[in-house]
N, C-alpha and C positions, 0 to 999 in steps of 0.2 A: 503493500499500499504506500501510496505517495503522500507524505505528510506536508508537502509544500503548500503554501497558501495559494489559493486560486485567485488569479488576477483577472478581473473583468475589464475588457477594453470596450469602451463605449463605441457604438457605431457612429461613423461620421455623419454629421447632420447634412442632409442634402436639401438645399433650398431650391425650390421650384423656380425655374427660369420663366420669366413672363413670356408668354407667347406673343410674338410680334404679329401685329394685325397684318393682314395680306397687303393692305394699302401702304402701310409704313414700310414693309419689306420691299415692296415694288419701288417705293420712293428712294430707299437706300440704294437699290440696284441701279436706279436711274442716275443718282448722284455719282455713283462709282463709274458708270459708263460715260457720264459727262466729263468726269476728270480724265478718263482714258482718252476721250475724244480730243479734249483741249491739250492734253499732253502730246498726243500724236500731232495735232495741228501745230503746236509750238515747235516740236521737233522737225517737222517737215519744212516749216518756215526757216528755221535756222540752217537746215541743209541747203535750201535754195539760196540763201544769202552767203554762206561760207564756202560752198562748193565752187562757185565761179572765182572767189578770191584765191583759192588754192590752185585752180587752173591757171589763172592769170600770173601767178607767181613765176611760172616757167616760161612765160612768153618772151620772145626776143625783144630787145630794145635797141634803137638806133641812137647813138650819141654822135653829135657833131662838135668838133673841137677846132678852134682856130689854130692855124699853123704858127710856128715861132715868129716867122716874118711873112709878109704878104707874098704868096706864090711859092714859098719854100716848103715843098711837100716831102722832101727826101727823108725826114725823120718822122713822118706821120704815123707809121705803125706803132712805134714806141711811144710817141707823144700822146696819141689817142688812148692807148691802153693805160698808160700811167695816169692820165687825167681822170679817167673813169674810176680807176682803183683808188686814187687819192680824193675822189669826189671834189675835184677842182671846179672852180667857178668857170674855168675855160670849157668845161664839158656841158653841152646843152642837149637835153633829151628831146628828140623829135616828138612833138605832140600831135602831129597830123596823122590821119590814116595814110598808109602807104603800102605799096606792093614792092617787094624786093624779090627779084627773080634771078635765076642763074641757069646755066645749062643743066637741064634735068630736074629742076625743082623751083620752088618759090615759097615765100612766107608773106603773110599779111600782118603788118604792124597795126595794132589798134591805136587809135588816138581819140581825142575828144572832138575833133572836127575833120572835115575833108582836107582843108588846106589852110592851116594857120600860118605856116612858115612862109617867109618871103623866099621864093624859089631862087632868086639871084644870090642869096646867102648860103646856098647849099653846095655849090661847087668851088673848087680850089680850096677845099678845107680838108681836115683829117676826120676820120670816122672810126667808130668802134661798134660792132654788133655784139651785144652782151645778153647772156641768159642767166638769170638769178645772180646778177652782179659780177659774173665771170665773163671776161672778154673772150669771145670765140674767134673773131676775125677783126682785124684793124688795118687801116690803110688810108688812102686818099680818095677824095670825091672829085670827079671830072665830068664835063659835058662830053657826049659821045664824039664830037668833032675836034677834040683837043689834039694838039700836035706833040704832046708830051710822051715820053717813054718812061714807064714806071714798072719795075720788076717785082712789085709787091701788090697785094690786093687793092683793087680799085672798085669803087661803087660809082657807076656812071649815072648821072641824073638824066633820065630819059625825058622827063617832063620839064624841061628847062624853058620852054616857050611859055609865055604868059597865057596863051590861049589853051594850053593843056589843062584839062579838067582834073584828072587824078594825079597824085604824086606817085611816080614809078621810078624804080631804080634797077639797074642790072649789075650784079656782082660778078667780077672776073678776077682770076688769080693774078693778073697783071694787066698792063695797058701798053700795047695790044696783048690780048689773052695768051698768045703763043710765046711771049717773052718771060713767062713766069719762072721763078727760081724753085718754087715748091713743086714737088712731084705730083702727078695726078692722084696718086693714092693718098698723099697727105692732104691735098686740097679736098678730095671727096670725104675724108674723115672729118675735117673741120666743118664742112657743110652739113654733115649728118647731125652734128650737134645743135644745129639751128632748128631742126624739124621738131 
């Protein structure tokens, strides 16, 4: 026989949960679905705002840089790249919409307007094409009928006449194009980074 005292454990008291009326239950489900709806709407709105910003971050930019002296274009590749990296006041971002084409490809530069720049201020300058702040190609800008010989990249201003509507450029590895120092493979590799 067991002489140990018997310990009685009281049963836990269970309180009856009040039954939610079906209308109140439906109202709570409605509030929950409204919160989900508004949360989804806010999320979708943020995506539509932020997604274009991330896409735009990788878009090419065209920088125009004044040469060291008027018409002195021989140091343009280095001068333009250095001005962009240093965020120099000499480097001006092209703010017009423009088309830059080359043999086998093209890019469209987004701008705030079709033609803000004075076209006459675009040639006999230095340029740099950059993506995410990294200069991909730099050189000099010329009009297509120029008599110069340049053995580095040239951005020809095709729309140099005042009657030309759209701003267009042609990118070549030199001027004339067959005088380039860079190999065809090197040139194609640099162009691939612009796309």
